[in-house]
DONU-397477 format. One record per residue: x, y, z of N, C-alpha, C in turn; residue in one letter. Coordinates in steps of 0.02 Angstrom, whole numbers, padded with zeros to 5 digits, always signed. Each point is the difference from the previous one (the first is absolute). Layout:
// residues N
XYZXYZXYZA/...
***
This chain:
// residues 96
-00293+00148-00939-00055+00019+00083-00050-00015+00004M/-00040-00021+00038-00062+00036-00003-00040+00004+00040N/-00049+00065-00009+00006+00044+00077-00042-00055+00052D/-00012-00060-00005-00045-00040+00049+00057-00005+00029K/+00055-00016-00023+00071-00028+00049+00003+00027+00045E/+00003+00072+00002+00031+00059+00021-00069+00036+00056L/+00028-00017+00084-00047+00042+00035+00006+00063+00006I/-00010+00059+00016+00023+00049+00028+00017+00030+00074S/+00046+00014+00013+00042+00006+00052-00043+00035+00062I/-00043+00046-00034-00039+00064+00051-00037-00072+00024Q/-00041-00053-00055-00028-00036+00057+00046-00036+00047K/+00041-00034-00016+00018-00021+00064+00016+00048+00047V/+00036+00046-00003+00001+00068+00053-00054+00016+00056I/-00058-00033-00056-00069+00031+00026-00024-00067+00072I/+00025-00047-00031-00046-00080+00036+00037+00011+00021H/+00068-00014+00023+00042-00009+00049+00036+00040+00041H/-00027+00062-00010-00004+00049+00036+00071+00044+00014N/+00037-00017-00056+00070+00040-00011+00020+00065-00003L/+00053+00025-00019+00048+00054+00001+00024+00022-00063D/-00005+00035-00039+00043+00021-00051+00082-00032-00001E/+00022+00024+00071+00043+00009-00001+00045-00085+00008Q/-00057-00043+00018+00024-00068+00029+00017-00024-00080F/-00054+00021-00045+00003-00032-00071+00058+00028-00049I/+00024+00075+00029+00059+00022-00029+00062-00054+00024E/-00011-00011+00075+00066-00021+00009+00002-00089-00044S/-00046-00043-00003-00015-00071-00051+00007+00029-00058I/+00000+00073-00050+00043-00016-00043+00064+00011-00001E/+00016+00050+00048+00098+00028-00016+00027-00067+00047S/-00037-00048+00025+00047-00058+00000-00007-00065-00041F/-00044+00034-00046-00010-00046-00050-00009-00065+00019Q/-00070-00001+00036-00031-00062+00015-00045-00024-00046L/-00052+00045-00023-00042-00023-00035+00007+00052-00062I/-00019-00042-00061-00007+00051-00056-00055+00024-00025E/-00002+00074+00005-00042+00043-00026-00003+00013-00073F/-00075+00007-00021+00004+00011-00060-00044+00102+00014V/+00023+00028-00044-00022+00061-00016-00052+00007-00045V/-00048+00023+00017-00050+00031-00075-00057+00036+00032K/+00010+00055-00065-00054+00036+00006+00037+00043+00068D/+00048+00017+00026+00038+00035+00069-00033-00041+00045S/-00006-00052+00020-00035-00046+00027+00050-00065+00009D/+00003-00037+00052+00021-00023+00014-00039-00086+00002R/+00024-00049+00005-00013-00046-00004+00033-00066+00003Y/-00019-00048+00029+00040-00084+00008-00033-00027-00033V/+00052-00065-00015-00039-00070-00022-00047-00025+00044Y/-00040-00021-00026-00057-00062+00071+00055-00074+00020I/+00025+00011-00052+00048-00095+00031+00058+00041+00041E/+00005+00043+00020+00051+00054+00054-00046+00017+00049Q/-00042+00014+00017-00061-00028+00042+00024-00025+00068L/+00027-00054+00007-00001-00066+00049+00087+00034+00022P/+00037+00028-00030+00067+00023+00014-00018+00059+00036T/-00042+00029-00044-00015+00073+00048-00042+00009+00082L/-00048-00043-00006-00017-00002+00072+00041-00023+00058E/+00045-00070-00028+00044-00015+00043+00047+00057+00007K/+00036+00047-00028+00031+00051-00005-00047+00067+00073I/-00049-00015-00017-00054+00034+00039+00001-00023+00081I/-00028-00058-00008+00003-00075+00060+00086+00033+00024R/+00040-00016-00003+00060+00013+00026+00024+00072+00031L/-00010+00054-00040+00009+00068+00007-00032+00008+00081Y/-00084-00005-00019-00021+00044+00045-00036-00066+00060Y/-00002-00076-00011-00025-00023+00060+00081-00026+00021D/+00032-00024-00015+00083-00009+00031+00036+00069+00006L/-00007+00048-00022+00048+00058+00001+00066-00005-00044E/-00004-00061-00057+00065+00014-00018-00004+00065-00031V/+00085+00018-00030+00003+00067-00038+00002-00037-00060N/+00036+00050-00062-00011-00010-00066+00067-00078+00005M/+00059+00058+00004+00045-00050+00022+00001-00080+00025Q/-00022-00025+00025-00024-00051+00029-00044-00046-00053G/-00045+00047-00018-00065-00029-00053+00044+00002-00036I/+00052+00037-00031+00040-00031-00069+00045-00075+00015D/+00041-00002+00046+00043-00077+00007-00068-00030+00020V/-00039+00001+00041-00051-00041-00001-00029-00044-00069I/-00029+00047-00044-00017-00005-00049+00055-00041-00051N/+00082+00026-00002+00039-00027-00053+00024-00086+00050N/+00004+00002+00053+00007-00063+00033-00060-00083-00040M/-00081+00038+00006-00042-00033-00012-00007-00015-00084L/+00042+00028-00017+00014+00000-00069+00051-00086-00028D/+00057+00032+00046+00037-00022+00003-00014-00087+00014R/-00056+00004+00065-00029-00068+00023-00027-00037-00073M/-00040+00042-00007-00032-00014-00063+00022-00034-00058D/+00056+00025-00052+00024-00011-00001+00060-00066-00015A/+00030-00019+00079+00006-00060+00051-00036-00049-00024M/-00090+00002+00024-00011+00000-00010-00031-00056-00079H/+00000+00035-00036-00012-00028-00050+00064-00041-00032R/+00050+00030+00000+00066-00059-00017-00026-00061+00067T/-00011-00004+00032-00007-00064+00054-00058-00039-00031I/-00042+00018-00022-00052-00022-00038+00016-00023-00076Q/+00054+00022-00060+00020-00019-00045+00043-00080+00025Q/+00036+00032+00039+00059-00064+00006-00035-00079+00028L/-00056+00035+00043-00044-00054+00034-00013-00059-00047Q/-00012+00061-00061-00054-00039-00063+00054-00049-00045N/+00042+00042+00005+00067-00030-00029+00026-00072+00025K/+00001+00031+00060+00018-00076+00048-00059-00072-00019L/-00051+00023-00008-00061-00039+00011+00006-00038-00079K/+00025+00027-00039+00041-00038-00075+00012-00071+00027L/+00069+00036+00021+00052-00028+00006-00011-00061+00060Y/-00069-00021+00037-00002-00037+00044-00019-00064-00031E/
***
């Protein structure tokens, strides 16, 4: 794990003007993987788009954490199905 791959949760809170309770809710629903280092919490940079999507769903669309969890699970399943469809289409092209 490289320190350049992590960003401080405090920076995210300040940048997006969030409250600490919101971050704790995300952590309790295990929507984002947090890393604790030197008693500070960090998030992997590649998870920032997911975190920002959660922020938009919660604050802009007023979706609660349970709804965000359901939406994330459905989007993950849709992505898996899309990958499966692509693989099947590629196999089909071999037989055409």
